Short mmCIF file of the C-alpha atoms (twelve columns), coordinates in Angstrom:
data_MODEL
# 
_entry.id   MODEL 
# 
loop_
_atom_site.group_PDB 
_atom_site.id 
_atom_site.type_symbol 
_atom_site.label_atom_id 
_atom_site.label_alt_id 
_atom_site.label_comp_id 
_atom_site.label_asym_id 
_atom_site.label_seq_id 
_atom_site.Cartn_x 
_atom_site.Cartn_y 
_atom_site.Cartn_z 
_atom_site.pdbx_PDB_model_num 
ATOM 1   C CA . MET A 1   -10.290 -17.332 -10.566 1 
ATOM 2   C CA . ALA A 2   -13.382 -17.221 -8.454  1 
ATOM 3   C CA . ASN A 3   -14.135 -14.822 -5.660  1 
ATOM 4   C CA . GLY A 4   -12.617 -16.147 -2.446  1 
ATOM 5   C CA . GLU A 5   -9.641  -17.902 -4.059  1 
ATOM 6   C CA . PRO A 6   -6.090  -16.561 -3.209  1 
ATOM 7   C CA . VAL A 7   -4.815  -13.796 -5.558  1 
ATOM 8   C CA . ILE A 8   -1.856  -13.231 -3.422  1 
ATOM 9   C CA . SER A 9   -0.451  -16.095 -1.514  1 
ATOM 10  C CA . VAL A 10  3.279   -15.573 -0.219  1 
ATOM 11  C CA . ARG A 11  5.323   -17.186 2.613   1 
ATOM 12  C CA . GLY A 12  8.667   -15.965 4.239   1 
ATOM 13  C CA . LEU A 13  9.293   -13.012 1.833   1 
ATOM 14  C CA . THR A 14  12.539  -11.243 2.977   1 
ATOM 15  C CA . LYS A 15  14.355  -8.435  1.522   1 
ATOM 16  C CA . ALA A 16  17.550  -6.575  2.779   1 
ATOM 17  C CA . PHE A 17  19.352  -3.443  1.306   1 
ATOM 18  C CA . LYS A 18  23.019  -3.043  2.271   1 
ATOM 19  C CA . GLY A 19  22.740  -5.476  5.233   1 
ATOM 20  C CA . LYS A 20  19.599  -3.835  6.571   1 
ATOM 21  C CA . VAL A 21  16.549  -5.944  6.596   1 
ATOM 22  C CA . ALA A 22  13.635  -4.049  5.110   1 
ATOM 23  C CA . VAL A 23  10.977  -6.993  5.160   1 
ATOM 24  C CA . ASN A 24  11.548  -9.993  7.314   1 
ATOM 25  C CA . ASP A 25  9.691   -13.316 6.858   1 
ATOM 26  C CA . PHE A 26  6.666   -11.798 5.434   1 
ATOM 27  C CA . SER A 27  3.647   -14.023 4.766   1 
ATOM 28  C CA . LEU A 28  0.175   -13.046 3.477   1 
ATOM 29  C CA . THR A 29  -2.929  -14.281 1.779   1 
ATOM 30  C CA . VAL A 30  -5.323  -12.003 -0.102  1 
ATOM 31  C CA . ASN A 31  -8.453  -13.547 -1.748  1 
ATOM 32  C CA . LYS A 32  -9.981  -12.325 -5.003  1 
ATOM 33  C CA . GLY A 33  -12.229 -9.352  -4.681  1 
ATOM 34  C CA . ASP A 34  -10.856 -8.492  -1.313  1 
ATOM 35  C CA . ILE A 35  -9.785  -4.952  -0.290  1 
ATOM 36  C CA . HIS A 36  -6.859  -5.672  1.922   1 
ATOM 37  C CA . GLY A 37  -5.401  -2.704  4.075   1 
ATOM 38  C CA . PHE A 38  -1.701  -2.475  4.731   1 
ATOM 39  C CA . LEU A 39  -0.815  -0.488  7.715   1 
ATOM 40  C CA . GLY A 40  2.281   0.560   9.420   1 
ATOM 41  C CA . PRO A 41  4.599   3.539   10.254  1 
ATOM 42  C CA . ASN A 42  6.812   5.257   7.682   1 
ATOM 43  C CA . GLY A 43  9.770   3.129   6.934   1 
ATOM 44  C CA . SER A 44  8.290   -0.035  8.093   1 
ATOM 45  C CA . GLY A 45  8.630   -1.972  4.743   1 
ATOM 46  C CA . LYS A 46  5.314   -1.431  3.128   1 
ATOM 47  C CA . THR A 47  6.465   -0.263  -0.140  1 
ATOM 48  C CA . THR A 48  9.271   -2.836  -0.330  1 
ATOM 49  C CA . THR A 49  6.631   -5.613  0.071   1 
ATOM 50  C CA . ILE A 50  4.416   -4.117  -2.532  1 
ATOM 51  C CA . ARG A 51  7.208   -3.863  -5.026  1 
ATOM 52  C CA . MET A 52  8.033   -7.502  -4.383  1 
ATOM 53  C CA . LEU A 53  4.442   -8.526  -5.006  1 
ATOM 54  C CA . CYS A 54  4.199   -6.684  -8.251  1 
ATOM 55  C CA . GLY A 55  7.530   -7.944  -9.766  1 
ATOM 56  C CA . LEU A 56  9.663   -4.814  -9.447  1 
ATOM 57  C CA . LEU A 57  11.856  -6.410  -6.636  1 
ATOM 58  C CA . THR A 58  13.114  -9.941  -6.219  1 
ATOM 59  C CA . PRO A 59  12.925  -11.284 -2.658  1 
ATOM 60  C CA . ASP A 60  16.101  -12.573 -1.129  1 
ATOM 61  C CA . ARG A 61  14.198  -15.388 0.426   1 
ATOM 62  C CA . GLY A 62  10.798  -16.733 0.560   1 
ATOM 63  C CA . GLU A 63  8.246   -17.969 -2.030  1 
ATOM 64  C CA . GLY A 64  4.711   -17.690 -3.267  1 
ATOM 65  C CA . GLN A 65  2.381   -16.620 -6.062  1 
ATOM 66  C CA . CYS A 66  0.786   -13.386 -7.167  1 
ATOM 67  C CA . LEU A 67  -2.152  -14.101 -9.607  1 
ATOM 68  C CA . GLY A 68  -0.994  -17.584 -10.100 1 
ATOM 69  C CA . TYR A 69  2.603   -16.570 -11.017 1 
ATOM 70  C CA . ASP A 70  5.785   -17.103 -9.070  1 
ATOM 71  C CA . VAL A 71  6.994   -13.964 -7.465  1 
ATOM 72  C CA . ARG A 72  10.536  -14.862 -8.019  1 
ATOM 73  C CA . THR A 73  10.688  -16.416 -11.551 1 
ATOM 74  C CA . GLN A 74  7.625   -14.935 -13.390 1 
ATOM 75  C CA . GLN A 75  7.746   -11.323 -12.498 1 
ATOM 76  C CA . HIS A 76  7.272   -10.260 -16.065 1 
ATOM 77  C CA . LEU A 77  3.925   -12.060 -16.268 1 
ATOM 78  C CA . ILE A 78  2.775   -10.570 -12.834 1 
ATOM 79  C CA . LYS A 79  3.629   -6.891  -14.147 1 
ATOM 80  C CA . ARG A 80  1.145   -7.440  -17.050 1 
ATOM 81  C CA . ARG A 81  -1.770  -8.133  -14.889 1 
ATOM 82  C CA . VAL A 82  -1.168  -5.648  -12.005 1 
ATOM 83  C CA . GLY A 83  -2.104  -2.075  -11.566 1 
ATOM 84  C CA . TYR A 84  0.545   -0.312  -9.441  1 
ATOM 85  C CA . MET A 85  -0.178  3.315   -8.093  1 
ATOM 86  C CA . THR A 86  2.882   4.692   -6.487  1 
ATOM 87  C CA . GLN A 87  2.826   6.871   -3.415  1 
ATOM 88  C CA . LYS A 88  4.217   9.952   -5.495  1 
ATOM 89  C CA . PHE A 89  2.611   11.208  -8.705  1 
ATOM 90  C CA . SER A 90  4.809   9.708   -11.278 1 
ATOM 91  C CA . LEU A 91  3.093   10.504  -14.573 1 
ATOM 92  C CA . TRP A 92  4.241   13.250  -17.024 1 
ATOM 93  C CA . GLU A 93  3.278   16.565  -15.952 1 
ATOM 94  C CA . ASP A 94  4.108   18.261  -19.354 1 
ATOM 95  C CA . LEU A 95  1.517   15.898  -21.048 1 
ATOM 96  C CA . THR A 96  -2.198  16.442  -20.898 1 
ATOM 97  C CA . VAL A 97  -4.436  13.844  -19.241 1 
ATOM 98  C CA . GLY A 98  -5.497  12.292  -22.452 1 
ATOM 99  C CA . GLU A 99  -1.837  12.160  -23.570 1 
ATOM 100 C CA . ASN A 100 -0.731  10.442  -20.421 1 
ATOM 101 C CA . LEU A 101 -3.380  7.761   -20.757 1 
ATOM 102 C CA . GLU A 102 -2.441  7.197   -24.392 1 
ATOM 103 C CA . PHE A 103 1.132   6.821   -23.531 1 
ATOM 104 C CA . VAL A 104 0.388   4.400   -20.756 1 
ATOM 105 C CA . ALA A 105 -1.921  2.356   -23.149 1 
ATOM 106 C CA . ARG A 106 0.827   2.294   -25.694 1 
ATOM 107 C CA . MET A 107 3.356   0.934   -23.170 1 
ATOM 108 C CA . TYR A 108 1.068   -2.044  -22.342 1 
ATOM 109 C CA . GLY A 109 0.538   -2.635  -26.023 1 
ATOM 110 C CA . LEU A 110 -3.260  -2.406  -25.970 1 
ATOM 111 C CA . PRO A 111 -4.772  -3.167  -29.357 1 
ATOM 112 C CA . GLN A 112 -7.594  -0.627  -29.172 1 
ATOM 113 C CA . ARG A 113 -5.888  2.225   -27.332 1 
ATOM 114 C CA . ARG A 114 -8.270  5.011   -28.183 1 
ATOM 115 C CA . ARG A 115 -11.185 2.961   -26.919 1 
ATOM 116 C CA . ALA A 116 -9.384  1.954   -23.682 1 
ATOM 117 C CA . VAL A 117 -8.574  5.712   -23.176 1 
ATOM 118 C CA . GLU A 118 -12.140 6.857   -23.727 1 
ATOM 119 C CA . ARG A 119 -13.531 3.977   -21.426 1 
ATOM 120 C CA . ILE A 120 -11.273 4.925   -18.493 1 
ATOM 121 C CA . ILE A 121 -11.735 8.689   -18.879 1 
ATOM 122 C CA . GLU A 122 -15.580 8.277   -18.503 1 
ATOM 123 C CA . TRP A 123 -15.452 5.861   -15.828 1 
ATOM 124 C CA . ILE A 124 -13.143 7.928   -13.542 1 
ATOM 125 C CA . GLY A 125 -14.735 11.122  -14.419 1 
ATOM 126 C CA . LEU A 126 -11.812 12.847  -16.261 1 
ATOM 127 C CA . ALA A 127 -13.850 13.955  -19.486 1 
ATOM 128 C CA . GLY A 128 -13.767 17.617  -18.435 1 
ATOM 129 C CA . ARG A 129 -10.161 17.647  -17.955 1 
ATOM 130 C CA . ARG A 130 -8.936  15.470  -20.956 1 
ATOM 131 C CA . HIS A 131 -7.035  18.411  -22.442 1 
ATOM 132 C CA . ALA A 132 -5.609  19.834  -19.180 1 
ATOM 133 C CA . LEU A 133 -1.800  19.474  -18.487 1 
ATOM 134 C CA . ALA A 134 -1.071  17.014  -15.694 1 
ATOM 135 C CA . ALA A 135 0.972   19.752  -13.957 1 
ATOM 136 C CA . SER A 136 -2.037  22.085  -13.542 1 
ATOM 137 C CA . LEU A 137 -4.142  19.437  -11.799 1 
ATOM 138 C CA . SER A 138 -4.934  19.617  -7.987  1 
ATOM 139 C CA . GLY A 139 -3.889  16.663  -5.851  1 
ATOM 140 C CA . GLY A 140 -7.333  15.071  -6.091  1 
ATOM 141 C CA . TRP A 141 -7.418  15.177  -9.881  1 
ATOM 142 C CA . LYS A 142 -3.895  13.875  -10.159 1 
ATOM 143 C CA . GLN A 143 -4.863  11.095  -7.859  1 
ATOM 144 C CA . ARG A 144 -7.766  10.242  -10.313 1 
ATOM 145 C CA . LEU A 145 -5.374  10.366  -13.260 1 
ATOM 146 C CA . ALA A 146 -2.960  7.953   -11.540 1 
ATOM 147 C CA . LEU A 147 -5.766  5.518   -10.643 1 
ATOM 148 C CA . ALA A 148 -6.871  5.706   -14.414 1 
ATOM 149 C CA . ALA A 149 -3.492  4.986   -15.645 1 
ATOM 150 C CA . SER A 150 -3.237  1.891   -13.316 1 
ATOM 151 C CA . LEU A 151 -6.527  0.696   -14.459 1 
ATOM 152 C CA . ILE A 152 -6.283  1.280   -18.216 1 
ATOM 153 C CA . HIS A 153 -5.177  -2.361  -18.976 1 
ATOM 154 C CA . GLU A 154 -7.874  -3.818  -16.795 1 
ATOM 155 C CA . PRO A 155 -5.704  -5.353  -14.167 1 
ATOM 156 C CA . ALA A 156 -6.959  -8.196  -11.950 1 
ATOM 157 C CA . LEU A 157 -4.930  -6.757  -8.933  1 
ATOM 158 C CA . LEU A 158 -4.343  -3.324  -7.829  1 
ATOM 159 C CA . LEU A 159 -1.423  -2.399  -5.500  1 
ATOM 160 C CA . LEU A 160 -1.918  1.161   -4.152  1 
ATOM 161 C CA . ASP A 161 0.787   2.803   -2.101  1 
ATOM 162 C CA . GLU A 162 -0.747  5.541   0.182   1 
ATOM 163 C CA . PRO A 163 -2.912  6.663   -2.872  1 
ATOM 164 C CA . THR A 164 -4.843  9.326   -1.048  1 
ATOM 165 C CA . ALA A 165 -2.000  11.129  0.806   1 
ATOM 166 C CA . GLY A 166 -2.495  14.834  0.742   1 
ATOM 167 C CA . VAL A 167 -5.864  15.070  -0.906  1 
ATOM 168 C CA . ASP A 168 -9.063  16.360  0.470   1 
ATOM 169 C CA . PRO A 169 -11.791 14.304  2.135   1 
ATOM 170 C CA . LYS A 170 -14.105 14.540  -0.752  1 
ATOM 171 C CA . ALA A 171 -11.718 13.442  -3.083  1 
ATOM 172 C CA . ARG A 172 -10.791 10.375  -0.785  1 
ATOM 173 C CA . ARG A 173 -14.345 9.325   -0.505  1 
ATOM 174 C CA . GLU A 174 -14.765 9.420   -4.300  1 
ATOM 175 C CA . PHE A 175 -11.614 7.375   -4.703  1 
ATOM 176 C CA . TRP A 176 -12.875 4.696   -2.246  1 
ATOM 177 C CA . ASN A 177 -16.202 4.602   -4.128  1 
ATOM 178 C CA . HIS A 178 -14.174 3.601   -7.160  1 
ATOM 179 C CA . ILE A 179 -12.172 0.862   -5.307  1 
ATOM 180 C CA . HIS A 180 -15.463 -0.702  -3.819  1 
ATOM 181 C CA . GLN A 181 -17.057 -0.667  -7.163  1 
ATOM 182 C CA . LEU A 182 -13.991 -2.511  -8.544  1 
ATOM 183 C CA . SER A 183 -14.257 -5.025  -5.743  1 
ATOM 184 C CA . ARG A 184 -17.732 -5.731  -6.671  1 
ATOM 185 C CA . GLU A 185 -16.533 -6.530  -10.281 1 
ATOM 186 C CA . GLY A 186 -13.816 -9.103  -8.761  1 
ATOM 187 C CA . VAL A 187 -10.803 -6.753  -8.807  1 
ATOM 188 C CA . THR A 188 -8.537  -7.309  -5.887  1 
ATOM 189 C CA . THR A 189 -6.865  -4.372  -4.084  1 
ATOM 190 C CA . LEU A 190 -3.900  -4.195  -1.555  1 
ATOM 191 C CA . VAL A 191 -3.726  -0.560  -0.294  1 
ATOM 192 C CA . SER A 192 -1.374  0.962   2.200   1 
ATOM 193 C CA . THR A 193 -2.741  3.914   4.224   1 
ATOM 194 C CA . HIS A 194 -2.233  5.925   7.355   1 
ATOM 195 C CA . TYR A 195 -5.906  6.902   7.496   1 
ATOM 196 C CA . MET A 196 -7.943  5.020   9.989   1 
ATOM 197 C CA . ASP A 197 -11.339 5.741   8.400   1 
ATOM 198 C CA . GLU A 198 -9.875  4.172   5.249   1 
ATOM 199 C CA . ALA A 199 -8.422  1.178   7.008   1 
ATOM 200 C CA . GLU A 200 -12.086 0.605   8.349   1 
ATOM 201 C CA . ARG A 201 -13.286 0.430   4.581   1 
ATOM 202 C CA . CYS A 202 -11.203 -2.704  4.060   1 
ATOM 203 C CA . ASN A 203 -12.264 -6.173  4.383   1 
ATOM 204 C CA . LYS A 204 -8.993  -7.170  6.014   1 
ATOM 205 C CA . LEU A 205 -6.008  -5.507  7.448   1 
ATOM 206 C CA . ALA A 206 -2.292  -6.389  7.847   1 
ATOM 207 C CA . TYR A 207 0.041   -4.320  10.082  1 
ATOM 208 C CA . ILE A 208 3.710   -4.260  9.370   1 
ATOM 209 C CA . SER A 209 6.346   -2.656  11.741  1 
ATOM 210 C CA . TYR A 210 9.911   -2.196  10.606  1 
ATOM 211 C CA . GLY A 211 9.995   -5.394  8.488   1 
ATOM 212 C CA . ASP A 212 7.852   -7.698  10.646  1 
ATOM 213 C CA . LEU A 213 4.194   -8.474  10.116  1 
ATOM 214 C CA . LEU A 214 2.521   -8.124  13.490  1 
ATOM 215 C CA . VAL A 215 -0.987  -8.791  13.112  1 
ATOM 216 C CA . THR A 216 -3.637  -9.557  10.370  1 
ATOM 217 C CA . GLY A 217 -7.452  -9.992  10.161  1 
ATOM 218 C CA . THR A 218 -10.527 -7.958  10.125  1 
ATOM 219 C CA . ALA A 219 -10.756 -4.690  11.706  1 
ATOM 220 C CA . GLU A 220 -12.539 -6.226  14.718  1 
ATOM 221 C CA . GLU A 221 -10.028 -9.197  14.927  1 
ATOM 222 C CA . VAL A 222 -7.105  -6.747  14.769  1 
ATOM 223 C CA . VAL A 223 -8.453  -4.781  17.774  1 
ATOM 224 C CA . ALA A 224 -9.278  -8.010  19.672  1 
ATOM 225 C CA . GLN A 225 -5.961  -9.393  19.021  1 
ATOM 226 C CA . SER A 226 -4.184  -6.318  20.475  1 
ATOM 227 C CA . GLY A 227 -5.442  -7.098  23.985  1 
ATOM 228 C CA . LEU A 228 -5.713  -3.307  24.405  1 
ATOM 229 C CA . VAL A 229 -7.961  -1.743  27.266  1 
ATOM 230 C CA . VAL A 230 -9.015  1.914   26.853  1 
ATOM 231 C CA . HIS A 231 -10.528 4.298   29.414  1 
ATOM 232 C CA . ALA A 232 -11.900 7.626   28.246  1 
ATOM 233 C CA . VAL A 233 -11.489 10.455  30.583  1 
ATOM 234 C CA . THR A 234 -13.357 13.780  30.370  1 
ATOM 235 C CA . GLY A 235 -13.485 16.751  32.691  1 
ATOM 236 C CA . PRO A 236 -12.470 20.442  32.919  1 
ATOM 237 C CA . ALA A 237 -8.903  21.058  31.431  1 
ATOM 238 C CA . VAL A 238 -8.587  17.283  31.161  1 
ATOM 239 C CA . TRP A 239 -5.427  17.504  29.033  1 
ATOM 240 C CA . GLU A 240 -3.647  18.765  32.262  1 
ATOM 241 C CA . GLN A 241 -4.015  15.308  33.751  1 
ATOM 242 C CA . ALA A 242 -2.065  13.620  30.811  1 
ATOM 243 C CA . ALA A 243 1.388   13.956  32.402  1 
ATOM 244 C CA . ALA A 244 0.338   12.620  35.844  1 
ATOM 245 C CA . LEU A 245 -1.389  9.642   34.080  1 
ATOM 246 C CA . ARG A 246 1.515   8.678   31.780  1 
ATOM 247 C CA . VAL A 247 3.702   7.804   34.876  1 
ATOM 248 C CA . ARG A 248 1.124   5.520   36.587  1 
ATOM 249 C CA . ALA A 249 1.538   1.770   36.712  1 
ATOM 250 C CA . GLY A 250 -0.434  0.025   33.901  1 
ATOM 251 C CA . VAL A 251 -0.589  3.148   31.655  1 
ATOM 252 C CA . GLU A 252 1.066   2.584   28.141  1 
ATOM 253 C CA . GLN A 253 -0.468  5.532   26.232  1 
ATOM 254 C CA . VAL A 254 -2.554  8.802   27.069  1 
ATOM 255 C CA . THR A 255 -3.782  10.495  23.878  1 
ATOM 256 C CA . MET A 256 -6.315  13.341  23.354  1 
ATOM 257 C CA . PHE A 257 -9.292  12.287  21.274  1 
ATOM 258 C CA . GLY A 258 -11.489 15.327  20.907  1 
ATOM 259 C CA . ALA A 259 -12.460 16.529  24.378  1 
ATOM 260 C CA . ALA A 260 -11.454 13.128  26.071  1 
ATOM 261 C CA . LEU A 261 -8.207  11.559  27.079  1 
ATOM 262 C CA . HIS A 262 -7.877  8.030   25.935  1 
ATOM 263 C CA . VAL A 263 -5.841  6.285   28.616  1 
ATOM 264 C CA . SER A 264 -4.701  2.756   27.330  1 
ATOM 265 C CA . GLY A 265 -2.769  -0.263  28.446  1 
ATOM 266 C CA . GLY A 266 -2.698  -4.164  28.471  1 
ATOM 267 C CA . ASP A 267 -3.485  -4.814  32.030  1 
ATOM 268 C CA . PRO A 268 -7.238  -4.066  32.742  1 
ATOM 269 C CA . ALA A 269 -6.957  -4.034  36.537  1 
ATOM 270 C CA . ALA A 270 -3.831  -1.809  36.631  1 
ATOM 271 C CA . LEU A 271 -5.408  0.538   34.105  1 
ATOM 272 C CA . ALA A 272 -8.761  0.924   36.174  1 
ATOM 273 C CA . ALA A 273 -6.621  1.730   39.371  1 
ATOM 274 C CA . ALA A 274 -4.753  4.224   37.319  1 
ATOM 275 C CA . VAL A 275 -7.608  6.264   36.257  1 
ATOM 276 C CA . ALA A 276 -9.821  5.548   39.379  1 
ATOM 277 C CA . PRO A 277 -8.497  8.788   41.266  1 
ATOM 278 C CA . LEU A 278 -9.800  10.972  38.476  1 
ATOM 279 C CA . ALA A 279 -13.435 9.938   38.996  1 
ATOM 280 C CA . ALA A 280 -13.403 11.404  42.409  1 
ATOM 281 C CA . LEU A 281 -12.642 14.860  41.141  1 
ATOM 282 C CA . THR A 282 -15.487 17.355  40.571  1 
ATOM 283 C CA . GLY A 283 -16.734 17.294  36.947  1 
ATOM 284 C CA . TYR A 284 -14.509 14.267  35.936  1 
ATOM 285 C CA . ARG A 285 -15.938 11.093  34.466  1 
ATOM 286 C CA . THR A 286 -14.023 7.922   33.527  1 
ATOM 287 C CA . GLU A 287 -15.404 5.174   31.261  1 
ATOM 288 C CA . ARG A 288 -14.142 2.008   29.658  1 
ATOM 289 C CA . VAL A 289 -14.590 2.271   25.870  1 
ATOM 290 C CA . ALA A 290 -13.900 -0.048  22.939  1 
ATOM 291 C CA . PRO A 291 -10.534 0.463   21.493  1 
ATOM 292 C CA . SER A 292 -10.515 2.157   17.975  1 
ATOM 293 C CA . LEU A 293 -8.189  1.219   15.205  1 
ATOM 294 C CA . GLU A 294 -6.256  4.356   15.943  1 
ATOM 295 C CA . ASP A 295 -5.881  3.416   19.568  1 
ATOM 296 C CA . VAL A 296 -4.362  -0.078  18.384  1 
ATOM 297 C CA . PHE A 297 -2.279  1.653   15.624  1 
ATOM 298 C CA . ILE A 298 -0.566  3.881   18.315  1 
ATOM 299 C CA . HIS A 299 -0.325  0.894   20.651  1 
ATOM 300 C CA . LEU A 300 1.515   -1.095  18.087  1 
ATOM 301 C CA . MET A 301 3.808   1.656   17.091  1 
ATOM 302 C CA . ALA A 302 4.665   2.408   20.741  1 
ATOM 303 C CA . ARG A 303 5.617   -1.328  21.246  1 
ATOM 304 C CA . ARG A 304 7.819   -1.506  18.184  1 
ATOM 305 C CA . ARG A 305 10.384  1.342   18.218  1 
ATOM 306 C CA . GLU A 306 12.233  1.895   14.966  1 
ATOM 307 C CA . PRO A 307 15.490  -0.203  15.118  1 
# 
């Protein structure tokens, strides 16, 4: 499978639990070597989608392939070639780092387990903690161990469910350096995240909201498709203007970004009229700015309330 060819290609995936639809008519294509970001509020169906793709859940409806295998009938073959890192640390805390990796290697039936463990320990940078109990590791080191366990069998596809939640910025940066190196080697990654700086590191993005896929594309395409207009307002005690701005015609969201208020909406003329009175106040300045991914994220969340 060459770079640029689809590793994931699914259409109309639907999954419900006790009559409640968790994922509705989901379609997505992810090409080999891509790092595809998966965004959406908590409870929007991201984890359910990932579990359908890696063979842990069977879709109620829909079809497609993952790594060339049918997501409905060849789940056992998908599992062998996928590395899945769960949102919550799920390895054995009463085992050491080395013992955890040896156990995972045994579960995959790797023929040269010790060599595989040594390779991944060196690559991830766990050599100095080989004999440490998993329970004693900090969040960042647990994350490294979980990533090592998901990579030990050299999967073609990584499915990462909010893998950096709760770890410090240095550990997140090191984690993403590993992901980009794997991408250069042809490994495909689908990663769910709430961090906008991480979303900007992805080749493409997909935004899912309460079961529905709303938008997909590069970061620039997602911003452009949103149709969002943003004005930045600065001035003395600018936050005191937020309440008045929120009730003006054309204003959808008012959010503090550093020392500025980001006032956003979908109607350029109405939004300009809403912020114009502030420009006349002493010390205040208004400026139309390019929407950020975070602006778009908040915009999409506001338009799709939880059912």
